[in-house]
C-alpha positions in Angstrom: 10.6 -16.0 -2.2 13.8 -16.2 -0.2 16.2 -13.2 -0.3 19.2 -13.0 1.9 20.4 -10.0 3.9 17.1 -8.4 4.6 17.7 -5.3 6.7 14.2 -4.0 7.3 10.8 -5.3 6.3 7.2 -4.9 7.4 3.5 -4.9 6.5 2.5 -1.9 4.4 -0.5 -1.0 2.3 -4.2 -1.3 3.3 -3.4 -3.3 6.5 -1.1 -0.6 7.7 -3.5 2.2 6.9 -6.4 0.5 8.6 -8.3 0.2 5.3 -8.1 -3.6 5.0 -11.3 -5.7 4.8 -12.0 -9.4 4.8 -10.1 -10.9 1.8 -7.6 -8.0 1.5 -4.1 -9.0 0.5 -1.3 -8.4 3.1 1.4 -6.4 1.4 5.0 -6.5 2.6 7.9 -4.2 1.7 11.5 -4.4 2.6 15.1 -3.5 2.0 17.9 -6.0 1.4 21.7 -5.7 0.8 23.5 -7.3 -2.1 26.8 -8.8 -1.1 29.3 -6.0 -1.8 31.6 -8.3 -3.9 28.7 -9.0 -6.2 28.5 -5.4 -7.2 31.9 -5.5 -8.9 31.1 -8.2 -11.3 30.2 -8.2 -15.0 26.5 -8.5 -14.5 24.5 -6.1 -12.3 22.6 -7.9 -9.6 18.8 -7.6 -9.3 17.7 -4.4 -7.6 14.2 -5.6 -6.7 12.5 -8.9 -5.9 8.7 -9.1 -6.2 6.7 -12.1 -5.1 3.1 -13.2 -4.5 1.5 -15.4 -1.9 2.4 -13.4 0.1 2.7 -10.2 -1.8 6.2 -9.0 -1.1 8.5 -6.4 -2.7 12.1 -6.1 -1.6 14.4 -3.4 -2.9 18.2 -3.4 -2.8 19.5 -0.8 -0.4 20.8 1.6 -3.0 17.6 1.5 -5.0 15.4 2.0 -1.9 17.5 5.1 -1.0 17.0 6.5 -4.5 13.3 6.0 -4.3 13.0 7.5 -0.9 15.1 10.5 -1.8 12.8 11.0 -4.7 9.8 11.2 -2.3 8.3 7.9 -3.5 5.3 7.3 -1.2 5.5 3.5 -1.2 9.1 3.5 -0.3 8.6 6.1 2.4 6.1 4.0 4.3 8.7 1.5 5.3 10.5 3.9 7.7 7.4 5.3 9.3 5.5 2.1 10.3 4.2 1.5 13.7 6.6 -0.8 15.6 4.2 -3.8 15.6 4.2 -3.9 11.8 7.9 -4.5 11.4 8.7 -8.2 10.7 12.5 -7.8 10.2 14.4 -5.1 12.0 18.2 -5.2 12.1 20.6 -2.7 13.5 21.2 -1.3 10.0 17.5 -1.2 9.5 17.2 0.8 12.7 19.8 3.2 11.4 17.7 3.7 8.2 14.7 4.6 10.3 17.0 7.0 12.2 17.8 9.0 9.1 14.3 9.1 7.7 13.8 12.9 8.1 16.9 13.6 6.2 15.4 11.9 3.1 12.6 14.5 2.9 12.6 17.5 0.6 9.6 19.8 0.0 9.7 19.8 -3.8 10.0 16.1 -4.2 7.4 15.2 -1.5 4.8 17.6 -3.1 5.6 16.3 -6.6 5.5 12.6 -5.7 2.4 12.6 -3.5 0.3 14.9 -5.6 1.6 13.1 -8.7 0.5 9.7 -7.5 -2.9 11.2 -6.4 -3.4 12.7 -9.8 -2.6 9.4 -11.4 -5.4 7.8 -9.3 -7.7 10.6 -10.4 -7.0 10.0 -14.1 -8.0 6.3 -13.5 -11.2 7.5 -11.9 -12.0 9.8 -14.9 -11.4 7.0 -17.4 -13.6 4.5 -15.7 -16.9 3.2 -17.3 -19.7 4.5 -15.0 -21.8 1.5 -16.1 -19.0 -1.0 -15.2 -19.2 -4.2 -13.3 -19.3 -4.5 -9.5 -15.6 -5.5 -9.7 -14.8 -2.3 -11.6 -16.7 -0.2 -9.1 -14.8 -1.8 -6.3 -11.5 -0.9 -8.0 -12.8 2.7 -8.4 -13.5 2.9 -4.7 -10.1 1.6 -3.9 -8.4 4.1 -6.2 -10.5 6.9 -4.6 -9.5 5.8 -1.1 -5.8 5.9 -2.1 -6.2 9.3 -3.8 -7.5 10.8 -0.5 -4.9 9.0 1.5 -2.0 10.1 -0.6 -3.1 13.7 -0.4 -3.6 13.6 3.3 -0.3 11.8 4.1 1.6 13.9 1.6 0.4 17.1 3.1 1.2 15.9 6.6 4.8 15.1 5.5 5.1 18.4 3.7 3.8 20.6 6.6 5.1 18.7 9.7 8.0 16.5 8.5 6.3 13.5 9.9 4.2 10.7 8.5 1.4 8.9 10.3 0.7 5.6 8.5 -2.4 4.5 10.4 -5.4 6.7 9.3 -7.3 8.3 12.1 -10.7 7.6 10.6 -10.6 4.8 8.0 -14.4 4.9 7.7 -14.2 8.4 6.2 -12.0 7.0 3.5 -14.3 4.1 2.8 -17.3 6.4 2.6 -15.4 8.6 0.2 -14.5 5.6 -2.0 -18.2 4.6 -2.2 -19.2 8.2 -3.2 -16.6 8.3 -5.9 -17.6 4.8 -7.1 -21.1 6.2 -7.6 -19.9 9.5 -9.2 -16.3 9.9 -10.2 -16.6 13.7 -10.2 -16.8 13.6 -6.4 -13.0 13.2 -6.3 -12.3 16.5 -8.1 -13.0 18.8 -5.2 -10.8 16.7 -2.8 -7.9 16.8 -5.2 -8.3 20.5 -5.8 -8.5 21.2 -2.0 -5.1 19.5 -1.5 -3.5 21.1 -4.5 -4.4 24.5 -3.0 -3.3 23.4 0.5 0.2 22.4 -0.8 0.4 25.8 -2.4 -0.8 27.9 0.5 0.7 26.2 3.5 4.4 26.6 4.4 6.5 23.4 4.5 8.5 22.2 7.5 10.9 20.6 5.1 14.1 21.8 3.4 13.7 22.5 -0.3 15.7 19.3 -1.1 16.6 16.2 0.9 20.1 15.6 2.3 21.9 12.9 0.4 24.9 12.7 2.8 23.2 10.6 5.5 21.8 8.1 3.0 25.2 7.9 1.3 27.0 7.3 4.7 24.4 4.6 5.6 24.8 2.9 2.3 28.6 2.8 2.7 28.2 1.2 6.1 25.9 -1.4 4.5 28.6 -2.1 1.8 31.3 -2.4 4.5 29.2 -4.8 6.6 28.5 -7.1 3.6 31.9 -7.1 2.1 33.2 -10.6 1.9 36.2 -10.9 -0.5 36.1 -14.0 -2.7 38.1 -16.9 -1.3 37.9 -15.7 2.3 
């Protein structure tokens, strides 16, 4: 998959968290800019490109901003990666990293991270306890990500910062195995974090600031404006 005008991209997912194992896929996420002139045509350009081998998702700059302002956990990872995990990093990409805290709002971070974690829990509840080894492996994976989403979401909510690399990956692997054996083991963890979000004060404003993202997007549009025929 070749997409022009990539502004920022890097390795995300299990590799970034420290949860990868032998045979794990390497997931990449990035932001690209559509040529500004193409935005004025009859047909709307694609806002996302998704490819496999390698697994890569690239979002157009405006779509990525909307996702991030909504608290989307996957989009949010991109601007908090350790430096060594970035594969493309342009000046406009650095600017995006520079405004990352303005994208955070307490309500949306809580709703997004707890919402995704709850989705993982519903998958765990619906699993067949007598399922195959492959099904149990999926259950363990969902459990690991449930705990990670809760932990990282609470960190963002209470400190305004996001640590991508997990401090103790083995703790998450062990939790996944416990839940694979008994899905009900996930319920206390989810309940703990639901209570923590309620009881702890947030370091974030109630809503994110849209102005920095809007200003950044306008700089992107100006940079990639090439009038037809010139």
